Phi, psi and omega in degrees: 000129183291142183282185181290347179247023174076011174244162177299136175063013173082023180285141179293151172277342185245150175300145181287158172290137182215156182258158173285344184282157178294335184222148185295120176311316180300306180304310184296324173296317174300312183295315182295319176296324176291323180290324179295320186288320181291313177290326186067023178235167183278162185288340178289316177292325173300313177296324179287323178300310187294323177302310188296324178290321174302317182281324188281327183306307182296320177295325181283321182296320181294319183297308186298318182294316182291325176292327180286324177293326176291325184287337185288327188290000000 
């Protein structure tokens, strides 16, 4: 069954308008402002905290796994 614009399921026949950036710049500005407002910290500090979490989480998991393995022997 054809959709309202004459194609199956209403899919457009022409490509949709898109920008060259990987994310919508307007959406990114809004998200960035909301995150900064909610967290109340600067973007640099947020990047450092997130980076520290990304680095420390696997290290902590390895330490816990090694301790549990040592306790099993």
